[in-house]
C-alpha positions in Angstrom: 0.0 0.0 0.0 1.2 3.5 -0.9 2.5 5.4 2.2 1.7 9.0 2.8 5.3 9.8 2.1 5.1 8.1 -1.3 1.9 9.9 -2.0 3.7 13.2 -1.4 6.5 12.1 -3.7 3.9 11.4 -6.4 2.5 14.9 -6.1 6.0 16.2 -7.1 6.4 13.6 -9.9 6.5 15.4 -13.3 5.0 12.3 -14.9 1.9 12.6 -12.6 1.2 16.3 -13.2 -2.5 15.8 -13.1 -2.3 14.7 -9.4 -1.2 18.1 -7.9 -3.7 19.9 -10.2 -6.5 17.6 -8.8 -5.4 18.4 -5.2 -5.2 22.2 -6.0 -8.8 22.3 -7.5 -10.1 20.1 -4.7 -8.7 22.4 -2.0 -9.9 25.6 -3.7 -13.4 24.1 -4.1 -13.4 23.0 -0.4 -12.4 26.5 0.7 -15.1 28.4 -1.3 -17.8 25.8 -0.7 -16.9 25.8 3.0 -17.5 29.5 3.4 -20.5 29.8 1.1 -21.9 26.6 2.6 -22.2 28.3 6.0 -24.8 30.6 4.7 -26.5 27.7 2.9 -26.7 25.6 6.2 -27.8 28.5 8.4 -30.5 29.6 5.9 -31.7 26.0 5.3 -30.8 26.4 1.6 -29.7 22.9 0.9 -32.4 22.4 -1.6 -31.3 25.5 -3.4 -27.8 24.2 -3.6 -29.0 20.9 -5.0 -31.2 22.8 -7.6 -28.3 24.9 -8.7 -26.1 21.9 -9.0 -28.5 20.5 -11.5 -29.2 23.8 -13.1 -25.6 24.3 -14.2 -25.9 21.1 -16.3 -27.2 22.7 -19.5 -24.4 25.2 -19.4 -21.8 22.4 -19.0 -23.5 20.5 -21.9 -23.4 23.5 -24.2 -19.8 24.3 -23.4 -18.9 20.6 -24.1 -20.9 20.6 -27.3 -19.1 23.7 -28.7 -15.7 22.8 -27.1 -15.8 25.8 -24.8 -14.8 26.3 -21.2 -16.9 24.1 -19.0 -16.5 26.4 -15.9 -17.7 29.5 -17.8 -20.5 27.6 -19.4 -21.8 26.2 -16.2 -21.4 29.6 -14.5 -23.6 31.3 -17.1 -26.3 28.6 -16.7 -26.2 28.7 -12.9 -26.4 32.5 -12.8 -29.4 32.6 -15.2 -31.2 30.0 -13.1 -30.4 31.9 -9.9 -31.8 35.1 -11.4 -34.9 33.2 -12.6 -35.5 31.7 -9.1 -35.0 35.0 -7.4 -37.4 36.8 -9.8 -40.2 34.2 -9.9 -40.1 33.7 -6.1 -41.3 37.2 -5.7 -44.8 36.0 -6.7 -46.4 35.3 -3.3 -48.7 32.7 -4.7 -45.7 30.4 -5.2 -43.4 29.1 -2.5 -39.7 29.4 -3.2 -39.2 25.6 -3.1 -41.8 25.2 -5.8 -40.1 27.6 -8.1 -36.7 26.0 -7.4 -38.2 22.6 -8.2 -39.5 23.8 -11.6 -36.2 25.4 -12.6 -34.1 22.5 -11.3 -35.8 19.7 -13.2 -36.3 21.8 -16.3 -32.7 22.8 -16.5 -31.4 19.3 -15.9 -33.7 17.9 -18.6 -32.4 20.6 -21.0 -28.9 19.5 -20.2 -29.7 15.8 -20.9 -31.2 16.7 -24.3 -28.2 18.9 -25.3 -25.6 16.4 -24.2 -27.4 13.5 -25.9 -26.8 15.3 -29.3 -23.0 15.4 -28.9 -20.5 12.6 -29.8 -19.3 10.5 -27.0 -22.6 11.0 -25.1 -22.1 8.2 -22.5 -18.6 9.1 -21.5 -19.2 12.9 -21.3 -22.4 12.3 -19.2 -20.5 10.2 -16.7 -17.9 12.9 -16.4 -20.4 15.5 -15.7 -22.4 13.4 -13.2 -19.5 11.9 -11.2 -16.6 14.3 -11.9 -13.3 14.0 -13.6 -10.8 15.6 -11.2 -7.8 14.0 -12.7 -8.6 15.3 -16.2 -8.9 19.0 -15.4 -7.3 21.2 -18.2 -4.8 23.9 -17.2 -7.0 26.8 -18.3 -9.7 25.7 -15.8 -7.1 26.1 -13.0 -6.9 29.8 -13.6 -10.7 30.2 -13.8 -11.2 28.2 -10.6 -8.5 30.2 -8.8 -9.9 33.6 -9.9 -13.5 32.6 -9.1 -12.4 31.4 -5.6 -10.7 34.7 -4.8 -13.6 36.7 -6.0 -16.2 34.7 -4.1 -14.2 34.8 -0.8 -13.7 38.5 -1.3 -17.4 39.1 -1.8 -18.3 37.0 1.2 -15.8 39.0 3.3 -17.0 42.5 2.1 -20.7 41.8 2.5 -20.6 39.4 5.4 -22.7 41.6 7.7 -25.4 42.1 5.1 -25.5 38.4 4.3 -25.6 37.5 8.0 -28.5 40.0 8.6 -30.6 38.4 5.8 -29.7 34.9 6.9 -30.7 35.4 10.6 -33.8 37.6 10.2 -35.1 38.7 6.8 -37.8 40.9 8.2 -35.5 42.8 10.5 -33.0 43.2 7.6 -35.8 44.6 5.4 -36.8 47.0 8.2 -33.3 48.2 8.5 -33.4 49.2 4.8 -31.2 46.4 3.4 -31.9 45.4 -0.2 -33.0 41.8 0.7 -33.9 40.9 -2.9 -30.5 42.0 -4.2 -28.7 40.2 -1.4 -30.7 37.0 -2.0 -29.8 37.3 -5.7 -26.1 37.8 -4.9 -26.1 34.8 -2.6 -27.8 32.6 -5.2 -25.3 33.6 -7.8 -22.4 32.9 -5.3 -23.8 29.5 -4.6 -24.1 28.9 -8.4 -20.4 29.8 -9.0 -19.2 27.8 -6.0 -21.1 24.8 -7.4 -19.7 25.2 -10.9 -16.1 25.3 -9.8 -16.7 22.2 -7.7 -18.5 20.1 -10.3 -15.2 18.8 -11.8 -14.0 17.8 -8.4 -16.8 15.5 -7.4 -19.4 15.7 -10.1 -22.9 17.1 -10.5 -24.6 14.6 -8.3 -22.3 14.8 -5.3 -21.4 18.5 -5.4 -24.0 19.3 -2.8 -22.0 17.4 -0.2 -19.0 19.7 -0.6 -21.3 22.7 -0.1 -23.3 21.4 2.9 -21.4 18.6 4.8 -18.3 20.6 6.0 -20.5 23.5 7.1 -22.9 21.2 8.9 -19.9 19.5 10.6 -18.6 22.9 11.7 -22.0 24.0 12.9 -22.0 21.1 15.4 -18.8 22.3 16.9 -19.4 26.0 17.4 -22.0 28.6 18.0 -19.9 31.4 16.6 -20.2 32.1 12.9 -16.7 33.3 12.5 -15.3 30.1 13.9 -17.7 28.1 11.8 -16.5 29.8 8.6 -12.9 28.9 9.5 -13.7 25.3 10.4 -15.9 24.5 7.4 -13.1 25.0 4.8 -10.6 23.1 7.0 -13.0 20.1 7.2 -13.6 20.4 3.4 -9.9 20.6 2.7 -9.1 17.6 5.0 -11.8 15.5 3.3 -10.3 16.5 -0.1 -6.8 15.6 0.9 -7.6 12.3 2.6 -10.2 11.4 -0.1 -7.7 12.0 -2.9 -5.1 10.0 -1.1 -7.4 7.0 -0.5 -8.8 7.1 -4.0 -5.2 7.1 -5.4 -3.9 4.2 -3.3 -7.1 2.1 -3.4 -8.2 2.9 -7.0 -11.5 4.3 -5.9 -13.7 7.1 -7.5 -12.2 10.4 -6.3 -15.4 12.3 -5.9 -17.2 9.6 -4.0 -14.2 9.0 -1.8 -14.0 12.7 -0.9 -17.7 12.7 0.0 -17.4 9.6 2.1 -14.5 11.1 4.1 -16.5 14.3 4.6 -19.5 12.3 5.8 -17.3 10.4 8.3 -16.1 13.7 9.7 -19.7 14.8 10.1 -20.7 11.6 11.9 -17.7 11.9 14.2 -18.7 15.5 15.0 -22.3 14.5 15.5 -21.3 11.9 18.0 -18.3 13.5 19.8 -18.8 17.3 19.6 -18.0 18.8 23.0 -21.3 20.6 23.5 -23.7 19.5 20.8 -22.6 15.9 20.1 -24.7 12.9 21.0 -22.5 11.8 23.8 -22.3 15.3 25.4 -26.1 15.7 25.1 -26.8 12.4 26.8 -24.4 13.3 29.5 -26.1 16.7 30.0 -29.5 15.1 30.1 -28.2 12.7 32.8 -26.9 15.6 34.8 -30.2 17.5 34.3 -32.1 14.5 35.8 -29.8 13.9 38.8 -28.7 17.4 39.6 -30.6 19.8 41.9 -30.2 22.9 39.8 -32.1 24.1 36.7 -31.8 21.9 33.6 -29.1 22.7 31.1 -29.6 24.3 27.8 -29.2 21.0 26.1 -31.7 19.3 28.3 -34.2 22.1 27.7 -33.7 21.7 23.9 -34.5 18.0 24.3 -37.7 18.9 26.2 -38.7 21.4 23.4 -37.9 24.5 25.4 -35.7 27.1 23.9 -32.3 27.6 25.7 -31.3 31.0 27.0 -29.2 33.2 24.7 -28.9 33.2 21.0 -28.7 30.0 19.0 -25.9 31.6 17.0 -23.3 34.1 18.0 -22.5 36.3 15.1 -19.2 37.3 16.6 -16.0 36.3 14.9 -13.9 35.9 18.0 
């Protein structure tokens, strides 16, 4: 079995130049999805992330058909879909999830029709659905790197505004914040984050990179700033370990990365110091045997809200 030292040596082997490129894209995707994913998790936007992941498919298909850049093609389709969802959701007779469902299946069906008309249909479809991290062209590296920097910069510059809309939309609207514009910006940022991650783990599994590391971090902290630091770290760790395991065991890279990320989530769910299953059981036991008031965790179990905010927006 290949040792970690040998894996590192392979990363610097000129004959295996695709391997460091794969790791580079996987780490960038993990970083941007970890940060943007925090907003997705806190707002309960997982369905939106899944919809966008499918909505970028026609753009990828068109780009493949005309031999264009897959990242740019997917970004255009994702942005157009995000704008459509944001606009059509303004109609109060339709719930947002209904609009998302319409656009999501319609866009995915369009992508299937387009890709079916191109040569090599089966192979290209498998690449889109399950990823092809070891076959990423050099020009895509630049696009992914620039997109990552832009998204992280936007998240930093408009963090307070996104946070206000995430935690309380009505209060944000009362404060005069442009809620619709912020929603639209966040949808577009999710779209671009999904697009630059599709080649890493594929169209079907990309939601895991957006949601699972952020959900793992959410179990470990009540502070959004810490959560936004932990989520990219968990995503990057899953990418590194997943790529290593897929390389030494000859496993699908995208699926292995997702499985490692899922294992990190399960460990966090069970062993998190305050919100893990073990800690909650212990707190419930103390709440039953102690003479004082029940703990926050015990009151949550009983359906009573704990004292204090559920999320500290501080960054310390």
